[in-house]
Structure formats: structure tokens, C-alpha cells
C-alpha positions as CSV (number, residue, x, y, z in Angstrom):
1,M,-19.3,6.7,-3.6
2,L,-20.2,10.2,-2.6
3,A,-23.8,11.2,-3.0
4,T,-24.8,14.5,-4.6
5,H,-23.5,17.4,-2.5
6,V,-24.7,21.0,-2.1
7,I,-22.6,23.5,-4.1
8,D,-21.3,26.4,-2.2
9,P,-20.9,29.4,-4.6
10,E,-18.4,31.0,-2.2
11,N,-16.1,28.0,-2.4
12,L,-15.6,27.4,-6.1
13,Y,-12.3,26.8,-7.8
14,T,-11.0,26.8,-11.4
15,I,-9.2,23.7,-12.8
16,S,-7.1,24.2,-15.8
17,A,-5.1,21.8,-18.0
18,G,-4.1,21.6,-21.7
19,G,-5.2,25.1,-22.4
20,F,-8.8,24.5,-21.1
21,S,-10.5,25.5,-17.9
22,A,-13.6,24.7,-16.0
23,T,-15.2,25.4,-12.6
24,A,-14.5,22.8,-9.9
25,D,-17.1,22.7,-7.2
26,A,-15.5,19.8,-5.4
27,F,-12.1,18.0,-5.4
28,A,-9.6,16.1,-3.2
29,R,-5.9,16.8,-3.5
30,D,-2.8,15.7,-1.6
31,D,-0.8,18.8,-0.6
32,K,2.4,16.8,-0.2
33,T,2.4,15.0,-3.5
34,E,0.2,17.4,-5.5
35,S,-1.9,14.3,-6.4
36,L,-5.5,14.8,-7.5
37,W,-7.8,12.0,-6.3
38,F,-11.3,13.3,-7.1
39,V,-12.8,16.2,-9.0
40,S,-16.3,17.4,-9.8
41,M,-16.3,20.1,-12.5
42,V,-18.7,22.2,-14.5
43,G,-18.1,23.7,-18.0
44,S,-18.4,23.0,-21.7
45,Q,-18.4,19.4,-22.7
46,T,-15.3,20.1,-24.8
47,A,-13.4,21.6,-21.9
48,L,-14.3,18.8,-19.5
49,K,-13.1,16.1,-21.8
50,A,-10.0,18.0,-22.8
51,I,-9.0,18.6,-19.2
52,W,-9.4,15.0,-18.2
53,A,-7.5,13.8,-21.3
54,S,-4.6,16.2,-20.4
55,L,-4.5,14.8,-16.9
56,L,-4.4,11.2,-18.1
57,K,-1.7,11.7,-20.7
58,Q,1.8,10.2,-20.0
59,P,3.5,12.3,-19.0
60,P,0.4,14.5,-18.1
61,D,0.0,18.1,-19.0
62,V,0.6,20.6,-16.2
63,A,-2.7,21.2,-14.4
64,H,-3.7,23.6,-11.6
65,V,-6.6,24.4,-9.3
66,I,-7.1,28.1,-8.5
67,K,-9.5,29.7,-6.0
68,G,-12.4,31.3,-7.8
69,A,-14.9,30.2,-10.4
70,D,-13.9,29.9,-14.1
71,G,-14.4,33.1,-16.0
72,M,-14.5,35.3,-12.8
73,A,-11.9,37.0,-10.7
74,L,-9.5,34.4,-9.2
75,S,-8.5,35.0,-5.6
76,G,-6.2,32.1,-4.8
77,G,-2.7,30.9,-5.8
78,Y,-2.0,28.2,-8.4
79,Q,-1.9,24.8,-6.8
80,R,-0.5,22.1,-9.1
81,C,-2.3,18.8,-9.4
82,Q,-1.6,15.5,-11.2
83,I,-3.1,12.0,-11.4
84,P,-1.3,9.5,-9.1
85,Y,0.5,7.0,-11.3
86,E,-0.8,4.1,-9.2
87,T,-4.4,5.0,-10.0
88,I,-4.1,5.0,-13.8
89,G,-6.6,2.5,-15.2
90,T,-8.9,2.9,-12.2
91,W,-10.7,6.1,-13.1
92,T,-14.4,6.6,-13.9
93,T,-15.8,9.7,-15.6
94,K,-19.5,10.5,-15.5
95,I,-20.6,13.4,-17.7
96,A,-24.1,14.8,-17.8
97,R,-25.8,17.9,-19.3
98,L,-27.1,20.4,-16.8
99,R,-30.8,21.2,-17.3
100,G,-31.6,24.8,-18.3
101,T,-28.0,26.0,-18.5
102,G,-26.5,24.4,-21.5
103,G,-23.4,23.5,-19.5
104,W,-22.1,20.1,-18.5
105,H,-21.1,18.4,-15.2
106,A,-18.3,15.8,-14.9
107,L,-17.8,13.6,-11.9
108,V,-14.4,12.0,-12.0
109,Y,-13.1,9.6,-9.4
110,T,-10.8,6.6,-8.9
111,K,-12.6,3.3,-8.3
112,T,-10.7,3.0,-5.0
113,A,-13.5,5.2,-3.7
114,E,-16.0,2.5,-4.4
115,F,-17.1,0.2,-1.6
116,A,-17.0,-2.9,-3.7
117,Y,-13.6,-2.3,-5.2
118,E,-11.2,-5.2,-4.4
119,K,-8.2,-3.5,-2.9
120,D,-7.1,-3.1,0.7
121,S,-6.3,0.6,0.5
122,F,-9.2,2.9,-0.4
123,L,-10.2,6.5,-0.9
124,L,-12.9,7.7,1.5
125,L,-15.2,10.4,0.3
126,A,-17.6,11.5,3.0
127,Q,-20.3,14.2,3.0
128,S,-18.8,15.7,6.2
129,E,-16.2,15.0,8.9
130,E,-18.9,13.8,11.2
131,E,-19.9,11.0,8.7
132,A,-16.4,9.9,8.1
133,P,-15.9,7.4,11.0
134,A,-19.0,5.4,10.2
135,L,-18.2,5.3,6.5
136,H,-14.6,4.3,7.3
137,H,-15.8,1.4,9.4
138,R,-18.0,0.2,6.6
139,F,-15.1,0.2,4.1
140,L,-12.6,-1.3,6.6
141,D,-15.0,-4.0,7.8
142,K,-15.4,-5.3,4.2
143,R,-11.7,-5.5,3.7
144,S,-10.7,-6.9,7.1
145,P,-10.4,-10.7,7.8
146,L,-11.7,-9.9,11.3
147,P,-15.3,-8.8,12.0
148,L,-15.3,-5.2,13.2
149,H,-18.3,-4.3,15.3
150,R,-19.9,-1.0,14.4
151,S,-19.6,0.2,18.0
152,W,-15.8,0.3,17.4
153,A,-16.1,2.9,14.6
154,D,-14.8,5.9,16.5
155,W,-12.0,3.9,18.0
156,L,-11.0,2.6,14.6
157,W,-11.1,6.1,13.2
158,H,-8.9,7.7,15.8
159,R,-6.5,4.8,15.7
160,G,-6.2,5.1,11.9
161,L,-5.4,8.8,12.2
162,D,-2.9,8.2,15.0
163,E,-1.2,5.5,13.0
164,E,-1.3,7.6,9.8
165,E,-3.2,4.8,8.1
166,I,-5.8,7.5,7.4
167,V,-4.4,10.7,5.7
168,P,-6.7,13.7,5.4
169,L,-6.6,15.3,1.9
170,Q,-7.1,19.0,0.9
171,S,-10.9,18.8,0.4
172,V,-13.4,21.2,-1.2
173,G,-17.1,20.2,-1.3
174,V,-16.3,16.9,0.3
175,S,-14.3,15.4,3.2
176,A,-11.7,13.1,1.7
177,Y,-9.1,10.7,3.2
178,R,-6.6,8.2,1.8
179,C,-6.8,5.0,3.8
180,A,-4.1,2.3,3.8
181,P,-4.8,-0.1,6.7
182,K,-2.1,-2.4,8.0
183,A,-3.8,-5.7,8.7
184,K,-1.2,-7.2,11.1
185,K,-0.9,-4.0,13.2
186,L,-4.7,-3.6,13.3
187,R,-5.1,-7.1,14.6
188,E,-2.5,-6.5,17.3
189,D,-4.1,-3.2,18.3
190,L,-7.6,-4.7,18.4
191,S,-6.4,-7.6,20.7
192,Q,-4.7,-5.1,23.0
193,A,-7.8,-2.8,23.1
194,V,-10.1,-5.7,23.9
195,A,-7.8,-7.1,26.6
196,S,-7.4,-3.7,28.3
197,G,-11.2,-3.0,28.2
198,W,-11.0,-0.1,25.7
199,L,-13.2,-2.2,23.4
200,T,-15.8,-4.7,24.4
201,L,-16.8,-7.8,22.4
202,P,-20.4,-7.7,21.2
203,E,-22.7,-10.2,22.8
204,E,-23.4,-13.4,20.8
205,G,-26.3,-12.8,18.4
206,S,-26.0,-9.0,18.4
207,D,-25.7,-7.1,15.1
208,G,-22.1,-6.6,13.7
């Protein structure tokens, strides 16, 4: 999972649902499907719980993210968001009180973002674009029947993007990607890359 990130006061959003609103300092959203995959939000405890309950309802309440902090002038358009149906039952919510402010912070994410979650597809939440290839390799290596050497991380990353097995999400406060590797195609591409010399096999006894 994503470690604590630095909040950028110039890049805050408001998330609203069910008549409640809170400030979102980080989120991951799919522009094409309007799916919300991750959100970090700050506000009253009542608002945070009500927003999340509204999103999990079936059918869910209409929810939006808008550029600008809650309670201040909003500068961006309303972007609709909803919980992907296939993720229902996989969500974790961590709510904690913020010291000295009286406010609350909620970190809400699907377990597909956890390294140990037993599913081939996964949500990648990286601190930055630069860290994404190495983190992707770690997640992919755990789920692959083939050992994937860490020196292949950049090749695996660019291949995943080219094959659309890695889909970048609209990300604020985090670099987020949906990853759905295809085991058979990956095995074929690895064999071809090794045969052509694009990838080299690690020497016996070297670290994987």
C-alpha cells in the first residue's frame, strides 16, 4: 500500500456524495468509466462516513470530485465518480483523528492495492511515476508463475503500457495504475525478448 504522502495545498479537491462533502488530498479515478479506485479525504467524522456509505450503496448515490478544497472557492468542473462494481466487498477504510485540528482523515482503498492480495489483477499506488516500474515488478513477480528478475523491471513496465495491461488513472497526490497482466502473452513476450537479446537471464546464484 501507499505510504503517507505529502499534501499539496494547491492540489486539493472536494468530494461530495449524499449531501455531504470533504476535502480530498489524494484520489485515483478512471476517466473513461468514472470509477473511483482510491481516495484520501479530510473532514468531519460524520461527513467521511456518510460519503463512503453513499458510495457503497446499491445503487450508489451520485458522487463528484471538484477542484478546490471543501469550504473554499471551487475552480474545477464536476467529475462524477462511483465505486467499480467488481470491487464491492474488497474495500478497507481507515479513519483517524487529526491532532490539533479536530478534523478526521479517512484512507479508503480496495484490497487489490495490497501486495499480498490473492488476485492476478491489481491496483498500483506509487509515490511517483519514477517509483512505479520497480513497484510494478514486485507485484507482478509475486503473481507470475515465472520468476521475473528485478533487472527486467523497466522492460516489463514499458511492455505493460504498450500492451495496455497497465492503464494510468487520473491521479492526485499519488501515481495510480490499473494492472491486468495476461500470463500467456507475458510468457510469450519474455521468451522472445530473451531469445532476441533484449533481456538477459541472470547468472545462477544471483539475486532475483
